[in-house]
PyMOL CGO cylinders between C-alpha atoms (Angstrom):
from pymol import cmd
from pymol.cgo import CYLINDER

trace = [
    CYLINDER, 74.35, 101.48, 94.10, 72.53, 102.39, 90.67, 0.3, 1, 1, 1, 1, 1, 1,
    CYLINDER, 72.53, 102.39, 90.67, 73.20, 100.12, 87.93, 0.3, 1, 1, 1, 1, 1, 1,
    CYLINDER, 73.20, 100.12, 87.93, 71.91, 102.89, 85.26, 0.3, 1, 1, 1, 1, 1, 1,
    CYLINDER, 71.91, 102.89, 85.26, 71.57, 101.98, 81.69, 0.3, 1, 1, 1, 1, 1, 1,
    CYLINDER, 71.57, 101.98, 81.69, 73.62, 98.79, 80.56, 0.3, 1, 1, 1, 1, 1, 1,
    CYLINDER, 73.62, 98.79, 80.56, 76.83, 99.49, 78.77, 0.3, 1, 1, 1, 1, 1, 1,
    CYLINDER, 76.83, 99.49, 78.77, 77.74, 97.51, 75.84, 0.3, 1, 1, 1, 1, 1, 1,
    CYLINDER, 77.74, 97.51, 75.84, 81.42, 95.78, 75.46, 0.3, 1, 1, 1, 1, 1, 1,
    CYLINDER, 81.42, 95.78, 75.46, 82.63, 93.85, 72.64, 0.3, 1, 1, 1, 1, 1, 1,
    CYLINDER, 82.63, 93.85, 72.64, 84.46, 90.24, 73.80, 0.3, 1, 1, 1, 1, 1, 1,
    CYLINDER, 84.46, 90.24, 73.80, 86.31, 87.60, 71.94, 0.3, 1, 1, 1, 1, 1, 1,
    CYLINDER, 86.31, 87.60, 71.94, 84.59, 84.09, 72.60, 0.3, 1, 1, 1, 1, 1, 1,
    CYLINDER, 84.59, 84.09, 72.60, 86.64, 81.24, 70.83, 0.3, 1, 1, 1, 1, 1, 1,
    CYLINDER, 86.64, 81.24, 70.83, 87.93, 83.71, 68.25, 0.3, 1, 1, 1, 1, 1, 1,
    CYLINDER, 87.93, 83.71, 68.25, 84.82, 85.33, 67.69, 0.3, 1, 1, 1, 1, 1, 1,
    CYLINDER, 84.82, 85.33, 67.69, 83.84, 88.97, 68.23, 0.3, 1, 1, 1, 1, 1, 1,
    CYLINDER, 83.84, 88.97, 68.23, 80.64, 89.58, 70.15, 0.3, 1, 1, 1, 1, 1, 1,
    CYLINDER, 80.64, 89.58, 70.15, 79.06, 92.38, 72.42, 0.3, 1, 1, 1, 1, 1, 1,
    CYLINDER, 79.06, 92.38, 72.42, 77.23, 92.00, 76.00, 0.3, 1, 1, 1, 1, 1, 1,
    CYLINDER, 77.23, 92.00, 76.00, 75.35, 94.68, 77.61, 0.3, 1, 1, 1, 1, 1, 1,
    CYLINDER, 75.35, 94.68, 77.61, 75.63, 94.89, 81.46, 0.3, 1, 1, 1, 1, 1, 1,
    CYLINDER, 75.63, 94.89, 81.46, 75.06, 97.36, 83.84, 0.3, 1, 1, 1, 1, 1, 1,
    CYLINDER, 75.06, 97.36, 83.84, 78.24, 99.45, 85.22, 0.3, 1, 1, 1, 1, 1, 1,
    CYLINDER, 78.24, 99.45, 85.22, 78.19, 97.28, 88.52, 0.3, 1, 1, 1, 1, 1, 1,
    CYLINDER, 78.19, 97.28, 88.52, 78.17, 94.20, 86.76, 0.3, 1, 1, 1, 1, 1, 1,
    CYLINDER, 78.17, 94.20, 86.76, 81.11, 94.79, 84.31, 0.3, 1, 1, 1, 1, 1, 1,
    CYLINDER, 81.11, 94.79, 84.31, 83.19, 95.87, 87.68, 0.3, 1, 1, 1, 1, 1, 1,
    CYLINDER, 83.19, 95.87, 87.68, 82.45, 92.86, 89.78, 0.3, 1, 1, 1, 1, 1, 1,
    CYLINDER, 82.45, 92.86, 89.78, 83.04, 90.54, 86.51, 0.3, 1, 1, 1, 1, 1, 1,
    CYLINDER, 83.04, 90.54, 86.51, 86.41, 91.97, 85.97, 0.3, 1, 1, 1, 1, 1, 1,
    CYLINDER, 86.41, 91.97, 85.97, 87.09, 91.64, 89.43, 0.3, 1, 1, 1, 1, 1, 1,
    CYLINDER, 87.09, 91.64, 89.43, 86.39, 87.87, 89.44, 0.3, 1, 1, 1, 1, 1, 1,
    CYLINDER, 86.39, 87.87, 89.44, 88.11, 87.50, 86.26, 0.3, 1, 1, 1, 1, 1, 1,
    CYLINDER, 88.11, 87.50, 86.26, 91.11, 89.14, 88.08, 0.3, 1, 1, 1, 1, 1, 1,
    CYLINDER, 91.11, 89.14, 88.08, 90.74, 86.97, 91.26, 0.3, 1, 1, 1, 1, 1, 1,
    CYLINDER, 90.74, 86.97, 91.26, 90.57, 83.92, 89.36, 0.3, 1, 1, 1, 1, 1, 1,
    CYLINDER, 90.57, 83.92, 89.36, 93.62, 84.73, 87.16, 0.3, 1, 1, 1, 1, 1, 1,
    CYLINDER, 93.62, 84.73, 87.16, 91.84, 84.74, 84.01, 0.3, 1, 1, 1, 1, 1, 1,
    CYLINDER, 91.84, 84.74, 84.01, 91.22, 87.35, 81.14, 0.3, 1, 1, 1, 1, 1, 1,
    CYLINDER, 91.22, 87.35, 81.14, 87.85, 88.74, 80.81, 0.3, 1, 1, 1, 1, 1, 1,
    CYLINDER, 87.85, 88.74, 80.81, 87.08, 87.03, 77.43, 0.3, 1, 1, 1, 1, 1, 1,
    CYLINDER, 87.08, 87.03, 77.43, 88.43, 83.76, 78.61, 0.3, 1, 1, 1, 1, 1, 1,
    CYLINDER, 88.43, 83.76, 78.61, 86.06, 83.78, 81.69, 0.3, 1, 1, 1, 1, 1, 1,
    CYLINDER, 86.06, 83.78, 81.69, 83.09, 84.43, 79.34, 0.3, 1, 1, 1, 1, 1, 1,
    CYLINDER, 83.09, 84.43, 79.34, 83.69, 81.78, 76.97, 0.3, 1, 1, 1, 1, 1, 1,
    CYLINDER, 83.69, 81.78, 76.97, 83.80, 79.52, 80.22, 0.3, 1, 1, 1, 1, 1, 1,
    CYLINDER, 83.80, 79.52, 80.22, 80.27, 80.99, 80.97, 0.3, 1, 1, 1, 1, 1, 1,
    CYLINDER, 80.27, 80.99, 80.97, 78.98, 80.97, 77.33, 0.3, 1, 1, 1, 1, 1, 1,
    CYLINDER, 78.98, 80.97, 77.33, 80.18, 77.06, 77.57, 0.3, 1, 1, 1, 1, 1, 1,
    CYLINDER, 80.18, 77.06, 77.57, 78.03, 76.26, 79.94, 0.3, 1, 1, 1, 1, 1, 1,
    CYLINDER, 78.03, 76.26, 79.94, 75.12, 78.13, 79.75, 0.3, 1, 1, 1, 1, 1, 1,
    CYLINDER, 75.12, 78.13, 79.75, 71.89, 76.66, 78.45, 0.3, 1, 1, 1, 1, 1, 1,
    CYLINDER, 71.89, 76.66, 78.45, 70.47, 77.84, 75.15, 0.3, 1, 1, 1, 1, 1, 1,
    CYLINDER, 70.47, 77.84, 75.15, 67.39, 79.36, 76.76, 0.3, 1, 1, 1, 1, 1, 1,
    CYLINDER, 67.39, 79.36, 76.76, 69.62, 82.06, 78.88, 0.3, 1, 1, 1, 1, 1, 1,
    CYLINDER, 69.62, 82.06, 78.88, 71.40, 84.77, 77.00, 0.3, 1, 1, 1, 1, 1, 1,
    CYLINDER, 71.40, 84.77, 77.00, 75.11, 85.48, 77.86, 0.3, 1, 1, 1, 1, 1, 1,
    CYLINDER, 75.11, 85.48, 77.86, 74.35, 88.65, 79.38, 0.3, 1, 1, 1, 1, 1, 1,
    CYLINDER, 74.35, 88.65, 79.38, 72.14, 87.06, 82.05, 0.3, 1, 1, 1, 1, 1, 1,
    CYLINDER, 72.14, 87.06, 82.05, 74.49, 84.09, 82.55, 0.3, 1, 1, 1, 1, 1, 1,
    CYLINDER, 74.49, 84.09, 82.55, 77.19, 86.45, 83.47, 0.3, 1, 1, 1, 1, 1, 1,
    CYLINDER, 77.19, 86.45, 83.47, 74.91, 88.20, 85.94, 0.3, 1, 1, 1, 1, 1, 1,
    CYLINDER, 74.91, 88.20, 85.94, 74.04, 85.14, 87.40, 0.3, 1, 1, 1, 1, 1, 1,
    CYLINDER, 74.04, 85.14, 87.40, 77.40, 83.83, 87.46, 0.3, 1, 1, 1, 1, 1, 1,
    CYLINDER, 77.40, 83.83, 87.46, 78.75, 87.01, 89.34, 0.3, 1, 1, 1, 1, 1, 1,
    CYLINDER, 78.75, 87.01, 89.34, 75.83, 86.64, 91.73, 0.3, 1, 1, 1, 1, 1, 1,
    CYLINDER, 75.83, 86.64, 91.73, 76.57, 82.80, 92.43, 0.3, 1, 1, 1, 1, 1, 1,
    CYLINDER, 76.57, 82.80, 92.43, 80.00, 83.65, 92.78, 0.3, 1, 1, 1, 1, 1, 1,
    CYLINDER, 80.00, 83.65, 92.78, 79.37, 86.52, 95.46, 0.3, 1, 1, 1, 1, 1, 1,
    CYLINDER, 79.37, 86.52, 95.46, 77.07, 84.01, 97.23, 0.3, 1, 1, 1, 1, 1, 1,
    CYLINDER, 77.07, 84.01, 97.23, 79.77, 81.48, 97.42, 0.3, 1, 1, 1, 1, 1, 1,
    CYLINDER, 79.77, 81.48, 97.42, 82.45, 84.27, 98.58, 0.3, 1, 1, 1, 1, 1, 1,
    CYLINDER, 82.45, 84.27, 98.58, 79.85, 85.31, 101.41, 0.3, 1, 1, 1, 1, 1, 1,
    CYLINDER, 79.85, 85.31, 101.41, 79.60, 81.64, 102.54, 0.3, 1, 1, 1, 1, 1, 1,
    CYLINDER, 79.60, 81.64, 102.54, 75.97, 81.66, 101.27, 0.3, 1, 1, 1, 1, 1, 1,
    CYLINDER, 75.97, 81.66, 101.27, 75.92, 78.88, 98.33, 0.3, 1, 1, 1, 1, 1, 1,
]
cmd.load_cgo(trace, "trace")
């Protein structure tokens, strides 16, 4: 699996538009997680945004969330 260049997508977080750049596999996994949790991708991004520290960018926070989610699903965390 190759990540390639990050792809920029616009999201609405709590009524404000922002753009996030993630590699295609992370976008795919993030969409799959949102669907599995029965949430819109913007709603899930808003939750991640609210929980992240100020020392971490939103794109990094999403990548960490995706990794942690898959680790939990695999019984590793």
